[in-house]
PAZAPA-4460 file (N, C-alpha, C; in steps of 0.05 Angstrom, whole numbers, plus 32768, in hexadecimal, padded with zeros to 4 digits):
% residues 271
    n_x    n_y    n_z   ca_x   ca_y   ca_z    c_x    c_y    c_z   seq   type   mol
   87CB   7BD7   8F88   87CC   7BC5   8FA0   87E9   7BC0   8FA7     1      X     A
   87F0   7BC2   8FC0   880B   7BBC   8FCA   880D   7B9F   8FD2     2      X     A
   8820   7B91   8FC7   8824   7B75   8FCE   883A   7B73   8FE3     3      X     A
   8834   7B7D   8FFB   8847   7B7E   9011   883A   7B75   902B     4      X     A
   8832   7B5C   902D   8825   7B52   9046   8837   7B56   905E     5      X     A
   882B   7B60   9074   883B   7B66   908B   8848   7B4E   9098     6      X     A
   883D   7B36   9094   8848   7B1E   90A1   885C   7B0F   9090     7      X     A
   8865   7B1A   9079   8877   7B0C   9067   8893   7B0A   9075     8      X     A
   88A0   7AF3   9071   88BB   7AF0   907C   88CF   7B02   906D     9      X     A
   88E4   7B0A   907B   88F7   7B1D   9070   8904   7B13   9056    10      X     A
   8908   7AF9   9054   8917   7AEE   903E   8905   7AEA   9025    11      X     A
   88EB   7AF0   9028   88D9   7AEC   9011   88D5   7B05   9001    12      X     A
   88CA   7B02   8FE9   88C3   7B18   8FD8   88A6   7B14   8FCE    13      X     A
   8892   7B1D   8FDD   8876   7B18   8FD6   886F   7B22   8FBA    14      X     A
   887A   7B38   8FB2   8874   7B43   8F97   887C   7B2F   8F82    15      X     A
   8895   7B26   8F83   889F   7B14   8F6F   8891   7AF9   8F70    16      X     A
   888A   7AF0   8F88   887C   7AD7   8F8B   8860   7AD9   8F7E    17      X     A
   8852   7AEF   8F83   8838   7AF2   8F77   883A   7AF4   8F59    18      X     A
   884F   7B01   8F50   8853   7B03   8F33   8857   7AE8   8F26    19      X     A
   8867   7AD7   8F33   886C   7ABC   8F28   8853   7AAA   8F2A    20      X     A
   8844   7AAD   8F40   882B   7A9D   8F44   8813   7AA9   8F35    21      X     A
   8816   7AC1   8F2C   8800   7AD0   8F1F   87E8   7AD1   8F31    22      X     A
   87ED   7ADE   8F49   87D7   7AE3   8F5C   87DC   7AFF   8F67    23      X     A
   87C7   7B0A   8F73   87CA   7B21   8F85   87BE   7B19   8FA0    24      X     A
   87CC   7B21   8FB5   87C2   7B17   8FCF   87CC   7B27   8FE7    25      X     A
   87C0   7B21   8FFE   87C6   7B2E   9017   87C7   7B19   902D    26      X     A
   87CD   7B21   9045   87CF   7B0F   905C   87B4   7B0B   9069    27      X     A
   87B3   7B0F   9084   879A   7B0C   9093   878D   7AF1   908F    28      X     A
   879C   7ADC   9093   8792   7AC2   908E   8781   7AB7   90A4    29      X     A
   8770   7AA5   909E   875F   7A96   90B1   876E   7A7D   90BA    30      X     A
   8769   7A74   90D2   8772   7A5A   90DB   875B   7A47   90D7    31      X     A
   8761   7A2D   90D4   874C   7A1A   90D1   874D   7A0A   90B7    32      X     A
   8737   79FE   90B1   8736   79EC   909A   8731   79FB   9080    33      X     A
   872E   79EC   906B   8728   79F8   9051   870B   7A01   9050    34      X     A
   8705   7A13   903D   86EB   7A1E   903A   86E2   7A1B   901D    35      X     A
   86C9   7A15   9019   86BF   7A0E   8FFE   86B7   7A26   8FEE    36      X     A
   86AD   7A3B   8FFB   86A3   7A52   8FEC   86AD   7A6C   8FF9    37      X     A
   86AA   7A82   8FEA   86B1   7A9C   8FF5   869F   7AA3   900C    38      X     A
   8686   7A9B   900B   8674   7A9F   9021   867D   7A92   903B    39      X     A
   8688   7A79   9038   8693   7A6B   904F   86AA   7A7B   905C    40      X     A
   86BB   7A86   904B   86D2   7A95   9055   86C8   7AAE   9064    41      X     A
   86B5   7ABC   9058   86AB   7AD4   9065   869E   7ACE   907F    42      X     A
   868F   7AB8   9080   8682   7AAF   9099   8696   7AA9   90AE    43      X     A
   86AC   7A9C   90A6   86C1   7A95   90BA   86CE   7AAE   90C5    44      X     A
   86D2   7AC2   90B4   86DD   7ADC   90BD   86CA   7AE9   90D2    45      X     A
   86B0   7AE8   90CC   869D   7AF4   90DE   869D   7AE6   90F9    46      X     A
   869F   7ACB   90F8   86A0   7ABC   9111   86B9   7AC2   9121    47      X     A
   86D0   7AC6   9113   86E9   7ACD   9120   86E6   7AE8   912E    48      X     A
   86D9   7AFB   9120   86D5   7B16   912C   86C4   7B13   9145    49      X     A
   86AE   7B03   9144   869C   7B00   915B   86AB   7AF4   9173    50      X     A
   86BC   7AE0   916E   86CB   7AD3   9183   86DE   7AE7   9191    51      X     A
   86EB   7AF6   9180   86FF   7B09   918B   86F1   7B20   919A    52      X     A
   86D9   7B28   918F   86CA   7B3D   919D   86C1   7B34   91B9    53      X     A
   86BA   7B1B   91BC   86B2   7B10   91D6   86CA   7B11   91E9    54      X     A
   86E2   7B0F   91DE   86FB   7B0F   91EE   8705   7B2C   91F2    55      X     A
   86F6   7B3F   91E8   86FF   7B5B   91EA   8715   7B62   91D7    56      X     A
   8718   7B53   91C1   872D   7B58   91AE   8721   7B60   9193    57      X     A
   8731   7B6E   9183   8728   7B76   9168   8734   7B63   9153    58      X     A
   872D   7B68   913A   8739   7B59   9124   8741   7B6D   910F    59      X     A
   8755   7B66   9100   875D   7B77   90EA   874D   7B72   90D1    60      X     A
   8741   7B5A   90CF   8734   7B52   90B7   8718   7B5E   90B3    61      X     A
   870A   7B62   90C9   86EE   7B6C   90C8   86EB   7B85   90D9    62      X     A
   86DF   7B9A   90CE   86DC   7BB3   90DC   86C5   7BB0   90F0    63      X     A
   86C2   7BC4   9102   86AE   7BC3   9116   8692   7BC3   910B    64      X     A
   868E   7BCE   90F3   8673   7BCE   90E7   866E   7BB4   90D8    65      X     A
   8680   7BA1   90D9   867B   7B87   90CC   8686   7B84   90B0    66      X     A
   8691   7B9A   90A5   869C   7B99   908A   86B8   7B8D   908B    67      X     A
   86C0   7B80   9075   86DB   7B77   9072   86EE   7B8F   9071    68      X     A
   8706   7B8C   907C   871B   7BA0   907A   871F   7BA7   905C    69      X     A
   8727   7BC0   9057   8727   7BCA   903B   8737   7BB7   9028    70      X     A
   8750   7BAE   902E   875E   7B9D   901B   874F   7B84   9015    71      X     A
   8743   7B77   9029   8733   7B5F   9024   871A   7B66   9014    72      X     A
   870D   7B7C   901C   86F4   7B83   900F   86F8   7B89   8FF1    73      X     A
   870D   7B99   8FEB   8712   7BA0   8FCF   8719   7B87   8FBF    74      X     A
   872A   7B76   8FCB   8734   7B5E   8FBC   871E   7B4A   8FB8    75      X     A
   870E   7B45   8FCC   86FE   7B2D   8FCB   86E0   7B32   8FCA    76      X     A
   86D7   7B4B   8FD1   86BB   7B51   8FD0   86B4   7B64   8FBA    77      X     A
   86C6   7B76   8FB2   86C0   7B8B   8F9F   86CE   7B88   8F84    78      X     A
   86E1   7B75   8F82   86EE   7B70   8F69   86DE   7B5B   8F5A    79      X     A
   86DA   7B60   8F40   86CD   7B4C   8F2F   86E2   7B40   8F1C    80      X     A
   86DC   7B28   8F13   86ED   7B1C   8EFF   86ED   7B2E   8EE6    81      X     A
   8705   7B34   8EDC   8708   7B47   8EC6   8711   7B62   8ECF    82      X     A
   8710   7B68   8EE9   871A   7B82   8EF3   8738   7B83   8EF1    83      X     A
   8744   7B9B   8EF0   8761   7B9E   8EEF   876C   7BA8   8F09    84      X     A
   8784   7B9E   8F10   8791   7BA6   8F29   87AE   7BAD   8F22    85      X     A
   87B6   7BC5   8F2A   87D2   7BCD   8F28   87E1   7BC5   8F41    86      X     A
   87F9   7BBA   8F3E   880B   7BB3   8F54   8827   7BBE   8F4F    87      X     A
   8836   7BC4   8F64   8851   7BCE   8F5E   8864   7BC7   8F75    88      X     A
   887E   7BC8   8F6D   8894   7BC6   8F80   88A9   7BDA   8F77    89      X     A
   88AC   7BF0   8F84   88BE   7C06   8F7C   88B6   7C0E   8F5F    90      X     A
   88C8   7C0B   8F4C   88C2   7C13   8F30   88B8   7BFC   8F1F    91      X     A
   88B2   7BE6   8F2B   88A7   7BCF   8F1C   8889   7BCF   8F1F    92      X     A
   887B   7BCC   8F09   885E   7BCD   8F09   8852   7BB5   8EFB    93      X     A
   883C   7BAB   8F05   882D   7B96   8EF7   8810   7B9F   8EF4    94      X     A
   8804   7B97   8EDE   87E7   7B9C   8EDA   87DA   7B81   8ED9    95      X     A
   87C8   7B7C   8EEB   87BC   7B61   8EEF   879E   7B62   8EE9    96      X     A
   8794   7B4E   8EDC   8778   7B4B   8ED7   876D   7B33   8EE7    97      X     A
   875A   7B38   8EF8   874F   7B23   8F09   8742   7B0D   8EF8    98      X     A
   874A   7AF4   8EFD   873E   7ADE   8EED   8731   7AC8   8EFE    99      X     A
   8731   7ACC   8F18   8726   7AB7   8F29   871C   7AC3   8F43   100      X     A
   870E   7AB2   8F53   8702   7ABB   8F6C   8716   7ABA   8F83   101      X     A
   870C   7AC3   8F9A   871B   7AC4   8FB3   8725   7AA8   8FBA   102      X     A
   873F   7AA5   8FBF   874A   7A8C   8FC8   8759   7A91   8FE2   103      X     A
   875C   7A7C   8FF2   876A   7A7E   900B   877F   7A68   900E   104      X     A
   8792   7A6C   901F   87A8   7A5A   9022   879F   7A3E   902C   105      X     A
   8789   7A3D   903C   8780   7A24   9046   8777   7A11   9030   106      X     A
   8770   7A1B   9019   8766   7A0A   9004   877C   7A01   8FF1   107      X     A
   8795   7A08   8FF7   87AC   7A00   8FE7   87B6   79E5   8FF0   108      X     A
   87C5   79D8   8FDE   87D3   79BF   8FE7   87E8   79C6   8FFC   109      X     A
   87F1   79B2   900A   8805   79B7   901F   881E   79C4   9013   110      X     A
   8827   79BB   8FFC   8840   79C6   8FF0   883C   79E3   8FE8   111      X     A
   8825   79EA   8FDC   8820   7A05   8FD4   881D   7A17   8FED   112      X     A
   880F   7A0D   9001   880B   7A1D   901A   8826   7A24   9026   113      X     A
   8839   7A11   9025   8854   7A16   9030   8862   7A2C   9021   114      X     A
   885C   7A30   9008   8868   7A45   8FF8   885B   7A60   8FFD   115      X     A
   8840   7A60   9000   8831   7A79   9004   8835   7A84   9021   116      X     A
   8836   7A72   9035   8836   7A7B   9051   884C   7A8F   9058   117      X     A
   8866   7A89   9051   887A   7A9D   905A   8878   7AB8   904C   118      X     A
   886B   7AB9   9035   8866   7AD2   9027   884E   7AE1   9033   119      X     A
   883F   7AD4   9045   8827   7ADF   9051   8811   7AE5   903C   120      X     A
   8810   7AD4   9028   87FA   7AD5   9014   87E5   7AC1   901D   121      X     A
   87D2   7ACB   902C   87BE   7AB9   9038   87A3   7ABB   9029   122      X     A
   879D   7AD2   901E   8785   7AD6   900E   878E   7AE1   8FF2   123      X     A
   8784   7AD5   8FDD   878F   7ADE   8FC3   877B   7AD8   8FAD   124      X     A
   8780   7AE4   8F96   8770   7ADF   8F7E   8783   7ADA   8F66   125      X     A
   877D   7AC7   8F55   878D   7AC2   8F3D   8789   7AD9   8F29   126      X     A
   879E   7AE0   8F1B   879D   7AF6   8F08   87AD   7AEF   8EEF   127      X     A
   87A7   7AFE   8ED9   87B9   7AFF   8EC2   87CB   7B17   8EC7   128      X     A
   87E5   7B12   8ECA   87F9   7B26   8ED2   8809   7B2F   8EBA   129      X     A
   880B   7B49   8EB5   881C   7B54   8EA0   882F   7B68   8EAC   130      X     A
   8849   7B65   8EA8   885C   7B79   8EB1   885A   7B91   8E9F   131      X     A
   885B   7BA9   8EAB   8858   7BC1   8E9B   8870   7BD3   8EA0   132      X     A
   887E   7BDB   8E8A   8895   7BED   8E8E   888D   7C07   8E9B   133      X     A
   889F   7C12   8EAB   8898   7C2A   8EBA   888E   7C41   8EA9   134      X     A
   8899   7C44   8E91   8891   7C5A   8E80   8875   7C58   8E75   135      X     A
   8869   7C40   8E77   884E   7C3C   8E6E   8839   7C3D   8E85   136      X     A
   8843   7C40   8E9D   8830   7C41   8EB4   8824   7C5D   8EB5   137      X     A
   880A   7C60   8EB4   87FE   7C7B   8EB5   8806   7C8A   8ECE   138      X     A
   8808   7CA4   8ECC   8811   7CB4   8EE2   87FF   7CB2   8EFA   139      X     A
   87E5   7CB0   8EF6   87D3   7CAE   8F0D   87D7   7C94   8F1C   140      X     A
   87E1   7C7F   8F0F   87E6   7C66   8F1C   8800   7C69   8F2D   141      X     A
   8815   7C74   8F21   882E   7C78   8F30   8829   7C88   8F49   142      X     A
   8819   7C9E   8F47   8814   7CAF   8F5E   8806   7CA0   8F75   143      X     A
   87F4   7C8E   8F6E   87E6   7C7E   8F82   87F9   7C6E   8F93   144      X     A
   880E   7C63   8F86   8821   7C52   8F94   8837   7C62   8FA2   145      X     A
   883A   7C7C   8F9B   884F   7C8C   8FA8   8846   7C97   8FC3   146      X     A
   882C   7C97   8FC9   8823   7CA1   8FE3   8822   7C8B   8FF8   147      X     A
   8819   7C93   9010   8817   7C81   9026   87FB   7C74   9026   148      X     A
   87F7   7C63   9012   87DD   7C56   9010   87DD   7C3B   901E   149      X     A
   87C5   7C30   9021   87C3   7C16   902E   87C9   7BFF   901B   150      X     A
   87C2   7BE7   9024   87C9   7BD0   9014   87BA   7BD0   8FF9   151      X     A
   87A1   7BD7   8FF9   8791   7BD6   8FE1   877E   7BEE   8FE1   152      X     A
   8779   7BF9   8FCA   8766   7C10   8FC8   875A   7C0F   8FAC   153      X     A
   8742   7C1A   8FAB   8734   7C1C   8F91   873B   7C36   8F84   154      X     A
   8743   7C35   8F6B   874D   7C4C   8F5D   8736   7C5A   8F4E   155      X     A
   8731   7C73   8F55   871C   7C83   8F47   8729   7C99   8F36   156      X     A
   873C   7CA8   8F42   8748   7CBE   8F34   8756   7CB4   8F1A   157      X     A
   8750   7CC2   8F04   875E   7CBB   8EEB   8750   7CA6   8EDB   158      X     A
   873B   7C9A   8EE6   872E   7C84   8ED8   8716   7C8E   8EC8   159      X     A
   8717   7C8C   8EAE   8700   7C92   8E9C   8701   7C7E   8E86   160      X     A
   86F0   7C81   8E72   86EE   7C6E   8E5D   8708   7C6C   8E4D   161      X     A
   8716   7C83   8E49   872F   7C84   8E3A   8745   7C75   8E4A   162      X     A
   8746   7C7A   8E64   875B   7C6C   8E73   8756   7C4F   8E75   163      X     A
   873C   7C47   8E76   8735   7C2A   8E77   873E   7C1D   8E5D   164      X     A
   873A   7C2B   8E47   8743   7C20   8E2D   8761   7C1D   8E2C   165      X     A
   8770   7C31   8E37   878D   7C2F   8E38   8796   7C18   8E49   166      X     A
   8789   7C14   8E60   8791   7BFE   8E72   878C   7BE3   8E65   167      X     A
   8775   7BE0   8E57   8770   7BC7   8E49   8785   7BC2   8E33   168      X     A
   878D   7BD7   8E25   87A1   7BD5   8E10   87BC   7BCD   8E1B   169      X     A
   87C4   7BD8   8E32   87DD   7BD1   8E3E   87DD   7BB4   8E46   170      X     A
   87C7   7BAB   8E53   87C6   7B8F   8E5C   87C6   7B7C   8E45   171      X     A
   87BC   7B84   8E2E   87BA   7B72   8E17   87D6   7B6B   8E0C   172      X     A
   87EB   7B7C   8E12   8806   7B76   8E08   8814   7B67   8E1E   173      X     A
   8819   7B4D   8E1A   8824   7B3C   8E2F   8843   7B3D   8E2F   174      X     A
   8850   7B4A   8E1C   886D   7B4A   8E1B   8876   7B67   8E1B   175      X     A
   8876   7B74   8E32   887E   7B90   8E35   8895   7B92   8E49   176      X     A
   88A8   7B7F   8E47   88BD   7B7E   8E5B   88CE   7B98   8E5B   177      X     A
   88D4   7BA2   8E43   88E4   7BBA   8E41   88D7   7BCD   8E2D   178      X     A
   88DD   7BE7   8E30   88D1   7BFB   8E1F   88D8   7BF7   8E01   179      X     A
   88EF   7BEC   8DFC   88F8   7BE9   8DE0   88E6   7BD6   8DD0   180      X     A
   88D5   7BC6   8DDE   88C3   7BB5   8DD0   88AA   7BC3   8DC6   181      X     A
   88A6   7BDC   8DCE   888E   7BEA   8DC6   888F   7BF2   8DA9   182      X     A
   8879   7BF0   8D9A   8878   7BF8   8D7E   8876   7C17   8D7D   183      X     A
   888C   7C25   8D81   888B   7C42   8D85   8880   7C50   8D6D   184      X     A
   8887   7C48   8D55   887C   7C56   8D3D   885E   7C53   8D3B   185      X     A
   8855   7C3B   8D41   8838   7C36   8D40   882A   7C48   8D55   186      X     A
   8836   7C49   8D6D   882A   7C5A   8D82   882A   7C77   8D7A   187      X     A
   8840   7C80   8D6E   8842   7C9C   8D66   882D   7CA3   8D50   188      X     A
   8829   7C90   8D3E   8815   7C94   8D29   87F9   7C97   8D34   189      X     A
   87F3   7C85   8D48   87D8   7C86   8D54   87D4   7CA0   8D63   190      X     A
   87E9   7CA9   8D71   87E6   7CC2   8D80   87E2   7CD9   8D6D   191      X     A
   87F1   7CD9   8D57   87EE   7CF0   8D44   87D2   7CF1   8D37   192      X     A
   87C4   7CDA   8D36   87AA   7CD9   8D2A   8793   7CDD   8D3E   193      X     A
   879A   7CDB   8D58   8786   7CDD   8D6D   877D   7CFA   8D71   194      X     A
   8765   7CFD   8D7A   875B   7D18   8D81   8769   7D21   8D9B   195      X     A
   8770   7D3A   8D9C   877F   7D44   8DB2   8771   7D40   8DCD   196      X     A
   8756   7D43   8DCC   8747   7D3F   8DE5   874A   7D23   8DF0   197      X     A
   874B   7D0F   8DDE   874E   7CF4   8DE6   8769   7CEF   8DF3   198      X     A
   877E   7CFB   8DE8   8799   7CF8   8DF4   8799   7D03   8E11   199      X     A
   878D   7D1B   8E14   878E   7D27   8E2F   877B   7D19   8E42   200      X     A
   8767   7D0B   8E38   8756   7CFB   8E4A   8766   7CE4   8E56   201      X     A
   8779   7CD9   8E47   8789   7CC3   8E51   879E   7CCC   8E65   202      X     A
   87AA   7CE4   8E5F   87BF   7CEF   8E70   87B4   7CF8   8E8B   203      X     A
   87C3   7CF4   8EA0   87BD   7CFF   8EBA   87C7   7D1C   8EBC   204      X     A
   87C2   7D2A   8ED3   87CB   7D45   8ED6   87E9   7D49   8ED3   205      X     A
   87F9   7D37   8EDF   8816   7D39   8EDD   8820   7D36   8EC0   206      X     A
   8814   7D22   8EB2   881C   7D1E   8E96   8815   7D36   8E85   207      X     A
   87FE   7D42   8E8A   87F5   7D59   8E7B   8809   7D70   8E80   208      X     A
   8811   7D74   8E99   8826   7D89   8E9E   883F   7D83   8E8F   209      X     A
   8848   7D6A   8E8E   8860   7D63   8E80   885E   7D6A   8E62   210      X     A
   8847   7D64   8E56   8843   7D6A   8E3A   8845   7D88   8E35   211      X     A
   8837   7D98   8E46   8837   7DB5   8E42   8854   7DC0   8E46   212      X     A
   8862   7DB7   8E5B   887D   7DC1   8E60   8890   7DB9   8E49   213      X     A
   888D   7DA0   8E3F   889E   7D97   8E29   889A   7DA8   8E10   214      X     A
   8880   7DAE   8E0B   887A   7DBF   8DF4   8886   7DDB   8DF7   215      X     A
   8883   7DE7   8E0E   888F   7E02   8E12   88AD   7E01   8E10   216      X     A
   88BA   7DEC   8E1A   88D7   7DEA   8E18   88DF   7DE8   8DFB   217      X     A
   88CF   7DDA   8DEA   88D5   7DD9   8DCE   88D3   7DF4   8DC0   218      X     A
   88C5   7E06   8DCD   88C1   7E21   8DC2   88D5   7E35   8DCE   219      X     A
   88E8   7E2B   8DDD   88FD   7E3C   8DE8   88FA   7E45   8E04   220      X     A
   88E5   7E3C   8E12   88E2   7E42   8E2E   88F2   7E2E   8E3F   221      X     A
   8900   7E38   8E54   8910   7E27   8E65   8903   7E27   8E81   222      X     A
   8902   7E10   8E8D   88F5   7E0E   8EA7   890A   7E16   8EBD   223      X     A
   8901   7E25   8ED1   8911   7E2C   8EE8   890D   7E17   8EFE   224      X     A
   8921   7E07   8F02   891F   7DF0   8F13   8915   7DF7   8F2F   225      X     A
   8920   7E0C   8F3B   8919   7E13   8F56   88FC   7E1B   8F5A   226      X     A
   88EE   7E20   8F44   88D2   7E28   8F46   88BE   7E11   8F45   227      X     A
   88C9   7DF9   8F43   88B7   7DE2   8F40   88AD   7DD6   8F5A   228      X     A
   88B6   7DE1   8F71   88AD   7DD7   8F8B   8891   7DE0   8F91   229      X     A
   8888   7DDB   8FAA   886D   7DE1   8FB1   886A   7DFD   8FBE   230      X     A
   887E   7E0E   8FBC   887C   7E29   8FC9   8868   7E3B   8FBB   231      X     A
   8864   7E37   8FA1   8850   7E47   8F92   8839   7E35   8F8A   232      X     A
   8826   7E33   8F9A   8811   7E1F   8F96   8800   7E25   8F7E   233      X     A
   87FE   7E3E   8F76   87EC   7E45   8F60   87F9   7E44   8F44   234      X     A
   8813   7E3D   8F42   8820   7E3A   8F29   8830   7E20   8F29   235      X     A
   8834   7E14   8F12   8843   7DFB   8F10   8861   7E01   8F12   236      X     A
   886A   7E16   8F04   8886   7E1D   8F04   888A   7E38   8EF5   237      X     A
   88A2   7E42   8EF6   88AA   7E5A   8EE7   88BB   7E51   8ECF   238      X     A
   88B7   7E5F   8EB9   88C7   7E59   8EA1   88D2   7E73   8E95   239      X     A
   88E8   7E71   8E88   88F7   7E88   8E7E   88FD   7E85   8E60   240      X     A
   88FA   7E9A   8E51   8902   7E99   8E35   8910   7EB3   8E2E   241      X     A
   8920   7EB3   8E19   892F   7ECB   8E11   892B   7ED0   8DF3   242      X     A
   8928   7EE9   8DEC   8925   7EF1   8DD0   8931   7F0C   8DCC   243      X     A
   8943   7F0E   8DB9   8951   7F28   8DB3   895E   7F33   8DCC   244      X     A
   896A   7F21   8DDC   8978   7F2A   8DF4   8967   7F31   8E0C   245      X     A
   894D   7F2E   8E0A   893B   7F35   8E20   892F   7F1B   8E2B   246      X     A
   892E   7F1A   8E46   8923   7F02   8E53   8906   7F07   8E5A   247      X     A
   88F6   7EF2   8E58   88DA   7EF3   8E60   88D5   7EDC   8E73   248      X     A
   88C9   7EE3   8E8A   88C3   7ECF   8E9E   88A5   7EC7   8E9C   249      X     A
   889F   7EAD   8E9B   8884   7EA4   8E9A   887D   7E92   8EB1   250      X     A
   8863   7E92   8EB8   8859   7E81   8ECE   8845   7E6D   8EC2   251      X     A
   884A   7E54   8EC7   883A   7E3F   8EBA   8825   7E34   8ECE   252      X     A
   880C   7E32   8EC4   87F7   7E24   8ED3   87E9   7E12   8EBF   253      X     A
   87E5   7DF9   8EC7   87D9   7DE5   8EB5   87C1   7DD9   8EC4   254      X     A
   87AA   7DD8   8EB7   8792   7DCC   8EC2   8788   7DB7   8EAE   255      X     A
   877C   7DA2   8EB9   8771   7D8D   8EA8   8753   7D89   8EAD   256      X     A
   8747   7D7B   8E9A   872A   7D75   8E9D   871A   7D8F   8E9C   257      X     A
   8706   7D92   8EAE   86F4   7DA9   8EAD   86FF   7DC0   8EBE   258      X     A
   8716   7DBD   8ECB   8722   7DD2   8EDB   872B   7DE9   8EC9   259      X     A
   8727   7E01   8ED3   872F   7E19   8EC3   8743   7E2A   8ED2   260      X     A
   874E   7E3E   8EC5   8760   7E51   8ED0   8754   7E6D   8ECF   261      X     A
   8751   7E7A   8EE6   8745   7E95   8EE7   875C   7EA9   8EE3   262      X     A
   875C   7EB8   8ECD   8772   7ECB   8EC8   8775   7EE0   8EDF   263      X     A
   875F   7EE7   8EEC   8760   7EFB   8F01   8773   7EF1   8F18   264      X     A
   8774   7ED7   8F1C   8785   7ECC   8F32   87A2   7ECE   8F2C   265      X     A
   87AA   7ED5   8F14   87C6   7ED5   8F0C   87D1   7EF0   8F04   266      X     A
   87C0   7F05   8F08   87C9   7F20   8F01   87E3   7F28   8F0F   267      X     A
   87E6   7F1E   8F28   87FE   7F26   8F37   8817   7F1E   8F2A   268      X     A
   8816   7F09   8F1A   882E   7EFF   8F0C   8836   7F10   8EF4   269      X     A
   8823   7F22   8EEB   8829   7F32   8ED4   8836   7F4C   8EDC   270      X     A
   8838   7F52   8EF6   8844   7F6B   8EFE   8863   7F6B   8EFA   271      X     A
***
């Protein structure tokens, strides 16, 4: 989830504010009085949509089919207490666990509302927030934030029982401010005892490629930097090794999960 409400004042930092308040939130606020239940809020949004429709206007909060806009829907209709939410700002990441229901700025005290309003945090949920060092953020999470995604999205790719276990384990450590605090020897011992399939279940495609390339480099293969671009879609990169004065060029392809590599498709590289 991106904590970058469009109506935030330039001098504010919504990410840092949410971190300090331990909330995740978006804008799209309602005008009017306080509301007692989530149902009351949803009803008020529907009434707002109807009024604007009569005026020939649309709303950002509710789609034409009556559903809440995706950020609101994910946050307030499809998130359950106990669910996890990744948030980021550049290379800073937080892993949050939802601990309360949908709240809105109208139900805050005047003093709190004055702090939330300039950050455009109008709808929010309280969370248990844990800062996560960049090196511990799974690759599939980083990739989600690197693209042109919307405010909030449900993450399916990379999520299985092993990755859920890893996410719960990361969140359980509340003091991960810097990598040096990690029990590296303990982690190394657990990795050495783990079944190889379990390790690769946790890794995403990019991490798997990194492991394979690092292994080949340890065996004397050198990566050719210019080959790592997207010009050769069917190989990851070219690698070179030398033995007894003779050079050998290799082409690397890495697949994960149930995906396979058909040798017939790569005969041209053997010529």
